[in-house]
DSSP file (Angstrom, degrees, kcal/mol; ACC not computed):
  #  RESIDUE AA STRUCTURE BP1 BP2  ACC     N-H-->O    O-->H-N    N-H-->O    O-->H-N    TCO  KAPPA ALPHA  PHI   PSI    X-CA   Y-CA   Z-CA
    1    1 A X    >         0   0    0      0, 0.0     3,-1.0     0, 0.0     0, 0.0   0.000 360.0 360.0 360.0  21.8  -45.3   47.7   -4.3
    2    2 A X  T 3   +     0   0    0      1,-0.2     0, 0.0     3,-0.0     0, 0.0   0.843 360.0  39.9 -65.2 -32.9  -45.2   49.4   -7.8
    3    3 A X  T 3  S+     0   0    0      2,-0.0     2,-0.5    20,-0.0    -1,-0.2   0.272  93.1 100.3-102.9  12.4  -42.8   52.1   -6.6
    4    4 A X    <   +     0   0    0     -3,-1.0    54,-0.4    19,-0.0     2,-0.3  -0.846  49.7 150.2 -96.1 133.4  -40.6   49.8   -4.4
    5    5 A X        -     0   0    0     -2,-0.5     2,-0.3    14,-0.2    54,-0.2  -0.914  45.3-101.4-152.4 171.0  -37.4   48.8   -6.1
    6    6 A X  E     -a   59   0A   0     52,-2.9    54,-2.9    -2,-0.3     2,-0.3  -0.809  38.9-117.2 -98.9 145.9  -33.8   47.8   -5.6
    7    7 A X  E     -a   60   0A   0      8,-2.2    54,-0.2    -2,-0.3    12,-0.1  -0.664  19.9-166.4 -82.4 135.7  -31.0   50.3   -6.2
    8    8 A X  S    S+     0   0    0     52,-1.5    53,-0.2    -2,-0.3    -1,-0.1   0.617  85.9  33.8 -95.5 -13.6  -28.6   49.4   -9.0
    9    9 A X  S    S+     0   0    0     51,-0.4    -1,-0.1     6,-0.1    52,-0.1   0.488 116.4  48.0-122.8  -3.9  -25.9   52.0   -8.2
   10   10 A X  S    S+     0   0    0      5,-0.1     2,-0.2    53,-0.0     5,-0.1  -0.006  83.8 127.0-120.5  28.9  -26.0   52.4   -4.4
   11   11 A X        -     0   0    0      1,-0.2    -3,-0.0     3,-0.1    -5,-0.0  -0.552  37.2-179.3 -91.7 152.3  -25.9   48.8   -3.5
   12   12 A X  S    S-     0   0    0     -2,-0.2    -1,-0.2     0, 0.0     0, 0.0   0.696  92.0  -6.8-106.9 -46.3  -23.6   46.9   -1.2
   13   13 A X  S    S-     0   0    0      0, 0.0    -2,-0.1     0, 0.0     0, 0.0   0.719 140.7 -23.2-112.0 -67.0  -25.1   43.4   -1.6
   14   14 A X  S    S-     0   0    0     45,-0.0    -3,-0.1     0, 0.0    -8,-0.0   0.478  81.2-109.6-129.9  -7.6  -28.3   43.6   -3.7
   15   15 A X  S  > S+     0   0    0     -9,-0.1    -8,-2.2    -5,-0.1     4,-2.1   0.522  79.5 124.0  89.7   5.6  -29.6   47.2   -3.3
   16   16 A X  H  > S+     0   0    0    -10,-0.2     4,-2.4     2,-0.2     5,-0.2   0.938  74.8  46.8 -65.7 -47.5  -32.6   46.3   -1.2
   17   17 A X  H  > S+     0   0    0      1,-0.2     4,-2.6     2,-0.2    -1,-0.2   0.902 112.6  50.2 -62.4 -41.5  -31.7   48.6    1.7
   18   18 A X  H  > S+     0   0    0      2,-0.2     4,-2.2     1,-0.2    -1,-0.2   0.905 110.9  49.3 -64.8 -40.7  -30.9   51.5   -0.7
   19   19 A X  H  X S+     0   0    0     -4,-2.1     4,-2.3     2,-0.2    -2,-0.2   0.910 112.5  47.3 -63.7 -42.5  -34.3   51.0   -2.4
   20   20 A X  H  X S+     0   0    0     -4,-2.4     4,-2.4     2,-0.2    -2,-0.2   0.903 110.7  52.4 -64.7 -41.2  -36.1   50.9    0.9
   21   21 A X  H  <>S+     0   0    0     -4,-2.6     5,-2.5     1,-0.2     4,-0.5   0.906 112.6  44.8 -62.4 -41.6  -34.3   54.1    2.1
   22   22 A X  H ><5S+     0   0    0     -4,-2.2     3,-0.6     3,-0.2    -2,-0.2   0.907 112.4  51.7 -68.6 -41.5  -35.3   56.0   -1.1
   23   23 A X  H 3<5S+     0   0    0     -4,-2.3    -2,-0.2     1,-0.2    -1,-0.2   0.917 121.3  31.3 -61.4 -45.4  -38.9   54.8   -1.0
   24   24 A X  T 3<5S-     0   0    0     -4,-2.4    -1,-0.2    -5,-0.1    -2,-0.2   0.279 108.7-117.9-101.0  10.1  -39.5   55.8    2.7
   25   25 A X  T < 5 +     0   0    0     -3,-0.6     2,-0.2    -4,-0.5    -3,-0.2   0.922  63.4 148.0  54.6  51.4  -37.1   58.8    2.6
   26   26 A X      < -     0   0    0     -5,-2.5     2,-0.4    -6,-0.2    -1,-0.2  -0.696  58.3 -87.2-111.9 164.2  -34.8   57.3    5.3
   27   27 A X     >  -     0   0    0     -2,-0.2     4,-2.2     1,-0.2     5,-0.2  -0.591  33.6-144.6 -71.0 124.9  -31.1   57.5    6.0
   28   28 A X  H  > S+     0   0    0     -2,-0.4     4,-2.3     1,-0.2     5,-0.2   0.900  98.5  50.1 -61.3 -43.9  -29.4   54.8    3.9
   29   29 A X  H  > S+     0   0    0      1,-0.2     4,-2.4     2,-0.2    -1,-0.2   0.898 110.1  51.7 -62.4 -40.0  -26.7   54.1    6.6
   30   30 A X  H  > S+     0   0    0      2,-0.2     4,-2.5     1,-0.2    -1,-0.2   0.897 109.0  49.8 -63.5 -41.2  -29.4   53.8    9.2
   31   31 A X  H  X S+     0   0    0     -4,-2.2     4,-2.4     2,-0.2    -2,-0.2   0.922 111.1  49.5 -63.7 -43.7  -31.4   51.3    7.2
   32   32 A X  H  X S+     0   0    0     -4,-2.3     4,-2.5     1,-0.2    -2,-0.2   0.911 111.7  48.2 -62.6 -42.1  -28.3   49.2    6.6
   33   33 A X  H  X S+     0   0    0     -4,-2.4     4,-3.0     2,-0.2     5,-0.3   0.909 110.9  51.2 -64.9 -41.7  -27.4   49.3   10.3
   34   34 A X  H  X S+     0   0    0     -4,-2.5     4,-2.5     1,-0.2     5,-0.2   0.917 111.9  46.6 -61.8 -43.1  -31.0   48.3   11.3
   35   35 A X  H  X S+     0   0    0     -4,-2.4     4,-2.3     2,-0.2    -2,-0.2   0.922 114.4  48.0 -64.5 -43.5  -31.0   45.4    8.9
   36   36 A X  H  X S+     0   0    0     -4,-2.5     4,-1.8    -5,-0.2    -2,-0.2   0.937 115.3  43.4 -64.3 -47.0  -27.6   44.2   10.1
   37   37 A X  H  X S+     0   0    0     -4,-3.0     4,-2.2     2,-0.2     5,-0.2   0.901 114.4  50.0 -67.0 -40.6  -28.5   44.5   13.8
   38   38 A X  H  X S+     0   0    0     -4,-2.5     4,-2.8    -5,-0.3     8,-0.2   0.901 110.6  50.7 -63.6 -40.0  -31.9   42.8   13.3
   39   39 A X  H  < S+     0   0    0     -4,-2.3    -1,-0.2    -5,-0.2     5,-0.2   0.853 109.6  51.7 -65.3 -34.1  -30.2   40.0   11.3
   40   40 A X  H  < S+     0   0    0     -4,-1.8     3,-0.4    -5,-0.2    -2,-0.2   0.915 119.0  33.8 -68.0 -43.7  -27.7   39.6   14.2
   41   41 A X  H  < S+     0   0    0     -4,-2.2     2,-0.4     1,-0.2    -2,-0.2   0.804 125.6  39.5 -86.3 -30.1  -30.3   39.3   16.9
   42   42 A X  S >X S-     0   0    0     -4,-2.8     4,-1.0    -5,-0.2     3,-0.7  -0.551  86.8-160.5-116.5  65.1  -33.1   37.5   14.9
   43   43 A X  T 34  +     0   0    0     -3,-0.4     2,-0.6    -2,-0.4    -3,-0.1  -0.144  67.1   9.8 -53.6 132.8  -31.1   35.1   12.9
   44   44 A X  T 3> S+     0   0    0     -5,-0.2     4,-2.4     1,-0.1    -1,-0.2  -0.394 111.0  73.5 101.1 -55.1  -32.8   33.8    9.8
   45   45 A X  H <> S+     0   0    0     -3,-0.7     4,-2.4    -2,-0.6     5,-0.2   0.958 100.8  40.4 -64.7 -55.1  -36.0   35.9    9.6
   46   46 A X  H  X S+     0   0    0     -4,-1.0     4,-2.6    -8,-0.2    -1,-0.2   0.874 115.9  52.6 -62.5 -34.9  -34.4   39.2    8.3
   47   47 A X  H  > S+     0   0    0     -5,-0.3     4,-2.4     2,-0.2    -1,-0.2   0.917 109.9  48.4 -65.4 -42.1  -32.1   37.3    6.0
   48   48 A X  H  X S+     0   0    0     -4,-2.4     4,-2.3     2,-0.2    -2,-0.2   0.914 112.0  48.7 -63.6 -43.5  -35.0   35.5    4.5
   49   49 A X  H  X S+     0   0    0     -4,-2.4     4,-2.6     2,-0.2    -2,-0.2   0.915 111.3  50.8 -62.3 -43.0  -37.0   38.7    4.1
   50   50 A X  H  X S+     0   0    0     -4,-2.6     4,-2.5     1,-0.2    -2,-0.2   0.922 110.6  48.6 -60.3 -45.4  -34.0   40.3    2.4
   51   51 A X  H  X S+     0   0    0     -4,-2.4     4,-1.8     2,-0.2    -1,-0.2   0.879 111.3  49.8 -64.4 -38.7  -33.6   37.4    0.0
   52   52 A X  H  X S+     0   0    0     -4,-2.3     4,-2.1     2,-0.2     5,-0.2   0.931 112.1  47.6 -65.1 -45.1  -37.3   37.5   -0.9
   53   53 A X  H  X S+     0   0    0     -4,-2.6     4,-2.4     1,-0.2    -2,-0.2   0.896 109.6  54.0 -62.6 -39.3  -37.1   41.2   -1.6
   54   54 A X  H  < S+     0   0    0     -4,-2.5    -1,-0.2     1,-0.2    -2,-0.2   0.895 112.1  45.5 -58.4 -40.7  -34.0   40.7   -3.6
   55   55 A X  H  < S+     0   0    0     -4,-1.8    -2,-0.2     1,-0.2    -1,-0.2   0.846 120.6  35.1 -74.5 -35.1  -35.8   38.1   -5.7
   56   56 A X  H  < S+     0   0    0     -4,-2.1     2,-0.3    -5,-0.1    -2,-0.2   0.720  97.2  86.3 -98.2 -21.1  -39.1   40.0   -6.3
   57   57 A X  S  < S-     0   0    0     -4,-2.4     2,-0.2    -5,-0.2   -52,-0.2  -0.600  72.6-128.6 -85.7 140.7  -38.0   43.7   -6.6
   58   58 A X        -     0   0    0    -54,-0.4   -52,-2.9    -2,-0.3     2,-0.3  -0.527  26.2-113.2 -80.7 152.9  -36.9   45.1   -9.9
   59   59 A X  E     +a    6   0A   0    -54,-0.2     2,-0.3    -2,-0.2   -52,-0.2  -0.677  39.1 170.4 -90.1 140.5  -33.6   47.0  -10.1
   60   60 A X  E     -a    7   0A   0    -54,-2.9   -52,-1.5    -2,-0.3   -51,-0.4  -0.993  36.2-106.4-148.6 141.0  -33.6   50.7  -10.8
   61   61 A X        +     0   0    0     -2,-0.3   -54,-0.0   -54,-0.2   -55,-0.0  -0.402  30.9 176.9 -66.7 144.2  -30.8   53.4  -10.7
   62   62 A X    >   +     0   0    0     -2,-0.1     3,-2.0     3,-0.0    -1,-0.1   0.372  30.6 129.8-127.8   1.1  -31.0   55.8   -7.8
   63   63 A X  T 3  S+     0   0    0      1,-0.3     3,-0.1     3,-0.0   -53,-0.0  -0.328  76.7  20.9 -61.6 137.4  -28.0   58.0   -8.2
   64   64 A X  T 3  S+     0   0    0      1,-0.3     2,-0.4    -2,-0.0    -1,-0.3   0.331  92.2 123.9  88.3  -8.3  -28.8   61.7   -8.0
   65   65 A X    <   -     0   0    0     -3,-2.0    -1,-0.3     1,-0.0     2,-0.3  -0.695  66.2-118.2 -85.4 137.6  -32.1   61.1   -6.2
   66   66 A X              0   0    0     -2,-0.4   -41,-0.1     1,-0.1    -1,-0.0  -0.566 360.0 360.0 -74.8 133.9  -32.4   63.0   -2.9
   67   67 A X              0   0    0     -2,-0.3    -1,-0.1   -42,-0.1    -2,-0.0   0.413 360.0 360.0-103.4 360.0  -32.8   60.6    0.1
């Protein structure tokens, strides 16, 4: 997980989704929708994973990086 990080400039809540989208070269909006829908249907688990990632990942700027 050395190259996994949170985005400091494309965040809505904590930048976890933006960091994941950049790491895996995914569409940021799609990642956010997947997290939101998964959180809606599987209450608790995705929110807990998000909070853990928020706590353990370091923050890094991502502006200007191609996604």
